[in-house]
Each structure stands twice: as C-alpha cells, then as structure tokens.
N, C-alpha and C positions, 0 to 999 in steps of 0.2 A: 543203811543200817546207824547204826546210832547204836554209840557204847556208854555203859550202868559202872559205876564203882564197883567191889566186888563187898564193899562192908553198905551201898543203901542207901547213904545217905544224903550224896551232892545227882544230882541236876544231871541228867545224862547231852552229851558232847556227839560231834560228830568225825567224825577221823581224823580233821582238821584241827579240833580242842584236842582230840586224844594222843593223837603226834606234834603237837606242839604245846607239851607240858611234861611234868613224871609223875609223883600219884594226883590222886581223886582231893575237893577240897576235903573230904571226910579223912584223910588219912589211907583209904583203898588202892587198886589197883585197878586200868581201868579194862572193858572185858564187852565182847559183843553183845547188845542186847539180843541176839538172834546166832546161832550156828547153822548155813546152812548143810545142806545134807545131799550129798552127790550121791545116784543110784548106779547102781551097776556098768551103763547103760556110757555116764563119763564118763567114768574114770575108767573104765573099753576104753571111751577116744582118749580123757588126754595118758591113756599109757606112749604115744604115742610122738610125744611134746616132747625137743625139749626143754631144757631146766631156765631160761628165758620164757619162753611161749608158756610153761606153769609155773614159773611165778607171775608173770602177768596174768591168769585166768585167776588164778589165787586171788588176787588183789581185785580183784573185779565183780567178787565177788565179797566183794567186804571194803568198798570206795565207793563211791555213791558219785557212778557219771556225773552228774551236777557238781561238785569238782573239782576229781577231775573227769576228762575226757579219754572212754580207756587205747586211744587210740595217742596216748600220753602220758601213757604208766613207766612206760619203757622209764622217765627221766628220776632223777633225782624228786621223792615224793618233798623233804625235807625244800634242798631252792623255787623249786616249782611254786612251794606258798609266801616263802620267802621274796623273793622278786616279784610274783604278783600280792601282792598286802604292803611293798615295798616296804618291810619291817627287820627288826634286828630283834635277834634271841641269844641268849643267855644259858646255852651249852653249862650241866654240871656230872661229872662222873666220875667215879667210884669205883679201883679198879682192879683186879686182882691180879691181872694178868695181859688178853689181849683185845679184850673190852673199849681201851681204855688206846691203845696203836687203832685198833681196827676203826674209832672217829675221829680224834683227830688226823687221818688220812682223810676222809672222807668234807675235812669242811675248812681243810688248815691252807691259811693264804685269801679265806672268802673273807669277804666288808660283813658282810650282814649279819657273822657267829663270830662272836668270841663260845672260848671252852675251853675253863676248868676242873684238871684229871688230878685225881687227887690216889698214890697209890701207894700204900705200905714196904718202906724201908725194910731191903736185903728179902723180902719174899718175895716179888718178882723172878725170874730167872735177868742174870744180865743186863741179857738182848733186848729182852718185855721188855723190859726199864730203858735202854736207851734208845729203842726208839722213840719212848716216847722224851724225852730231852733231849735229842737230838734238832727235835723241829722247831727250830729258829726262828716262828713268825708269833709276826704282833699281835696276833688272834691266840695266839696258845699259847696258858698258862698251864708246867706242872707245878705239883707238889708233890713233895716228896716225906712222910706220912713218922711217928715212929708210933706206931699199931697196924692195928690188924684187921682185912676182910671188913671184919664183921664191923670195928672202930670208923672208918674212914668213912659204911655208910652215916651213919647218926650224926650228926655238922648235917646231909645234905636232907637225910630226916627234916628238920631242925630251917633250912631257909625256905624252903619247899612250902613246910608250913604254915610259913609266917605271907599270909594272903599278899598284904599289899607291897612288900617291898617283892616276892612272889610276881607277883603282876605287875611291879615297877622297870624291872628286869626284863619281860620274860623269860624264865626262867626250863626249860625245858632237858629232858635226861636224855640221855641214847645208853642209858642202862639196860636190861631186859627188864627195868622199872615200867619201860614204853612202850606201849600195844604194837607201833610199828613195829620193834624188832623180834617180837612172836610170829608177830604176820607173814612175815620175809625165811624165819624159823619151820614154816610148819613148810611146805614148799619141800624141805631137807625131809621130811617124809615123805611124799606123794612121791619125790622123784629114785629116795631108796629102793621102796613099796618095787616097781616095774624095772627095779636094772633087779629085784630079787624073785618076785614069783614068781615060777614055773608057766605060771599058763593064762593070760586074760581071757583064755576059754568055759571056763568050769561055771560051771554055779552051785553052790554059792563060790566068791571069787578063794584063793588060796589064801589061806590064813601065813602073815612074818610077825619072826619075832626079834624088834628096834630094840637097842642094848643101849644103854643111851652113854653117859659118862654126865654125873650130876655132881655142881656146884651149886648154887644160888636156883636157881631151878626153871629155867628160861626154855630152853632145850627140850624139857619136859617136860613145856607146859603146850606144847606147840605141836609133839609129838599126842597130847591127850587133844588137843583143839583138837589134830587128825585122822585123831578115831572116833570123836564124838560125832565128824563129819561125815563118817561112814567107810572111812579107811581101812579095808579086816588085819589092821595090828595090836600084835601086841607087846607091850613096854614093859622093858624093866630098864629098872634105876639104880647103876650106879654111885661110890661114892669110896671116897679115900677113907683115912683114919675119922674122919671129922663125918660121927656118923650116922646126926639129927635125922636126915630126911631115911634114912635106913628105920630106922625105929621107928619113925611116924608112921614110916608106914607098913613094916609090922606088927610095931604094940598101940599103938597111938600114944605115941613116948612126944613131945614136940615139947625137949627140952634142951636148956646149951651145958656141957662138959665143964670139968671149971677153966679151962680154954683151949681156943683155935690150936690142933696141933701141925705144926711146920710140916709140910710132907712133898717130896718126888713134885702131885701133880698140885703144883702148887696153886693153880687159881682156882683151884674143886678147897680148895680152903675156908672152910664159909659154915658158918653154926647158925648162921641167920637169915638163910632160904628163903628169901622174899614173893618168887612165883610163888611159895606151895599156897600159899597166901591165894593164885589164882585155882594150884587144882582146889583145896576145896570146894572151891564156888564151883566149879564141874561136876568136883562127885558128889558136892549132896541141891543137886537142886534148882541153881542161884539161889541157894539157901543165902544172902547179905545177910539177914541181923545172927543166927550160930553163923555165921565167917567175923563177926564183930566184934562179940563175943570172942571167942580163942584170939583174935588178932588181937586186941586186946591185953585178956591174959597175958602170952610169951609176951609179948614188946614191957610191962608189968611189972610178971613178976618171972622173969627166962623160962617161965615152964610149962604150959600143961597138960593133961591128960583129955584126948580129944573125945567128943562124943561118940560112943561106942555106933550106933553104926554106922556114923563116921570110917571111923577106922576101918568097920569090915567092909564096907565100899572098896575106901584104898585097898588092902589086904587084896579080895580079890580083885582087883581092875587093875594094880601092879604090882613085880616085880617089886623086890634090890635085894640087895648085898651091899658088904661096905670088902678094901678091898686094899690091904693093908701093903705101906712099900717095896717090906722084901716080894712079895708076892707079883709086883708092878715089874723091878728088877728080873725075877726070874721071865715073868709072862714079853717082855723085851729080847733079851734073852733067848726065850726056845720062839718064839717072831721070828726070827732074822736067823735061826738055825732051821727054822723049816722050806720057809718059804724066802730069804733073803728080801726082806721086809720090812724098814728100822721103824719102828713106835715110836707117838712122844708118852711119854707117859700118862696122859689122861687120856689118851685112846688105849694105851697096856690097860688099864681098867678096866674096859669092858670085851676085852678079847680072855682077860682071862677071869673073867664068867662067863664066855664063851670055851676057853680049853677044863670047866669044872664041870663047863656040864654038853660037854659035847656029846656023853651018846641019850639026852633027853629030849624027848621030843626029837627024833632027827628025819622023820616024813617031815618033819618041821622047818623051813629058807631061815635062816639069823642073819640079822647087818650088824655091821660092830658100825655104831659112829666116830668117826671120827679128827675132831676139837680144834688139830693142832698140829705146828711140820714140829720133829722134834731139833730142828736145831737151835729152835729158842730153850731146849733142853739142857745142855753141857756136861752136869751134870747126876743127872738120872741117866745117860748113855752112858759118861762111862764108870757112873755106877755100874750097869750091866756088863765092861768088861765089851767094849763098841764102839768102831767110832765113826764118828759126827767127818760128812762132805759139806764143810760148808762153803759156800755159794761168796763171790769178791764183793757182793752187793751188805752181807749182813760185815762180814771181815771187817770194811771200812768201819762202820759201826763205832767200833773200839775205837776208834785214831779222830773220830769228830767233838766237833765242840759242846760243851753242854748245856744247858738254861734251865733250874728249877729252884724255886724257894724253899725250904723244914719249914714242918709245923710240927714241932717237939709238944713232947708228951707233958702234958702239966697245962701249955698252948688251952684259949676255950677256940678253939681250930672252924667253932660258926663264925665268930666276931672275927674271923681275922681271914674268914673266904668274903665277909659282907662290908670288909673296907676296903680289897680285890675289887671285886666287882664297881664300886661304887667307885673307885680311885679309873677304871678303866674306862668306865659309864662316863665320866670326868673329860678324860682327856680326850671323851670320843664327838665330847658334847660337851665342849671346855663353853665358860656362862658367857655372854659377850661381857666385853668391860665398858 
C-alpha cells in the first residue's frame, strides 16, 4: 500500500513515510493510493470480531506486511519504527481539546520523542488544559497561545513547510493531519455498524445511519473511507455554530465567518477544517488538480465556492446540520431525563440531530458517535442544570503542579517554536567541546 498527496505534487510514500510526517511536501494530506473494497462475506466474517481484532484486520489492509508483520500489528506503530530505525522524532500538535492530552499520554517519558503542543488559552475546558499542563516530563513541551484553534495551526504549517527544518528535526504530527489517526478511526464505524445492524444475513446488508460530531473532519473522513470500502452506512456531519462544514456540504460555500465562535462544544470551534481536503479528494474521484486548486484558493482568500459537480456529490453523499449552544443544553437535559445518560456537549450535537429526525426513516437504525467524556466539560453540564460525578483522578488535577510556556498575540509563534525545538535538540545532543 502506497500513500499519495491529495494535491498530487509529492511522491508516493509507504505507511512508515505517512506516519512519520505531517503535511505532504506539496502542502496536501496523505491518502491511500487505492482504497480496499470489502464484500458482504468479509463484512459478515468481521462482524464477530472484537474491537482489537477489528482494528488489526483494518490495519493489515493499509500496512504492508514487509513493514510490520501482521503478528506485530498489536504494538504502537510509532515506537515500532523508532526503535527499529533507532530514530528520534519531534511531534507538533495543535489542539482544541482532547487530541493534545491523548498525544501526550502516548509518548510521555519516551527518550526518542519530544512533543510540542499548542492549545488556545481559555478555549479548552479547565480539565482538558490541566491534563496537558500537569504532565511534568522532560520530553513534553506545552504552549498556551492567545489565539483560536485555527490560528494555532498556522505556525505548525509553516514549520512543516520548511523542508530543511522539518527533515533536520524529523517533524511529525499526531493530529488527524496524520494518516494513522484516520486509519484507526475507520474501525469506529465498522464496530458501530456491526452492533447497530439488525441482521448480517440479509442481502443486501442493511444500512445504518451514523451521526458524526464534526470539527476538523478527521472522524468524518474515516467514515467516508469506511463507506468507500463497502460498509453500508449513511453519514451525517453535525457541527456547532461554527458551521463551515455544514455550508460546504449544503451550499458549496467554503468560507470563513468573521470570527470563530466560542461554544460549549469547544473542540469543534474550528473554521478551517483541514480534513475536508481529504473528503474533497474522495468525492472528486481522487482529482488532485481540483483539490489543489480549491484548497490553494481557500487558504489564500479564506473563501471559495466549490465546483458545482463536487458540491453535488457532497450533498448527495453526506447529510449535515448545525446545532446551537441552546440546543446542546436542551439535548443534554433531555437525554438525562429520558435515559439517565450524561452526554458531553460534543456528543449532544449528534443526539440533537437524532431528536430532530427521530421520525425520519424509522426503519433505518441510527448511531450517534460520542467523542468525549462529560467530566471534561463541567461548564456545559452546569448550564444544563445537571450534576457531575467527578472521579478522584480528575479532582487531583486541580492541585497538581503545572508547566507551560505562553505564546502572546503579536509574537512570531513559528520563530519561537523553532527556537524551542532547536534548544531542546541541542540539549539532547550537545556539541562536544
């Protein structure tokens, strides 16, 4: 399996090359050159697999056994290659919520990795921020910025675009910029389908509708890939008041609003959903020239009207809707009253769609993806007049030591990041006197 850029201007790479990178050299994102097709017999066989077995089977389709033997697919991909190549990498991550803390947990204390995480001040919940800033490890470097989720991506793009710097420090990403994140998320859709489908014995197999809370579009991209592989699912992208994905799907309008709105579903407060580039590539039939033209115009002018044929395919292949903060609160309250189930505000956007469309297609099962725990969003829970049962582990965060650096508005964030990365590299490999 080889991987190519959505913009067509970079050479193909293997899975290791896609993993140990961020953006492709032409500014695009890596996608599999060929998407495996699964027949009904394979889906029926997979329906009995546990979640770990399902992940392993999916990974075996996208990772050459020459790179990682199937028997070793249970391990961490990153550490597998780093130990094999005796290599050190520098991870750059921009986060609006959970990505940063999960990335930190996956590499904290590792000698062959340094991780630099940028998060927007006041736009993550307190719990999310403390999950990052309380990790006092030599290889973890957290920066709190005076900017929004889209603004923190700019210096990261700049550093990846500097090929010499990127190569010298082995830069890579663990955002859903990175193909490996998308690959593992594909398993969510198969696992959900097998538990929601009323039968695996009918022909054709039944359709399940999957509702996806959408920010940067990584999970939605994984769903589109699962669909292309033959999984019989209908997809719904649900956004908050930052509705650029909704407008792109329904009207072909990929344009920024005047500002990013701060909402209760903070991880979805995004106006530059970079994974839409992958979705455009999928729905355009891998037309890299079209994708390059659209994305270059968008990043230059901050707005673009999608070609009519692409917009038509998007609106036919995806449903979408936008959910307000008021609707999020009402949904959290209703779900608790009806089911004694506490939703996080992001999960509530998907369940809100369900409540609005509960009478539509009653014969089609519907699954709502729940991307986060409500314990991280105390403010939203309180607005819904509900009560949190906070675990001792979360309570401890309030009293733990924190460590972070500030990136102030007006500073050259890319320059400061370069200096920090170079300083850490020099400390790791001091020049002999």
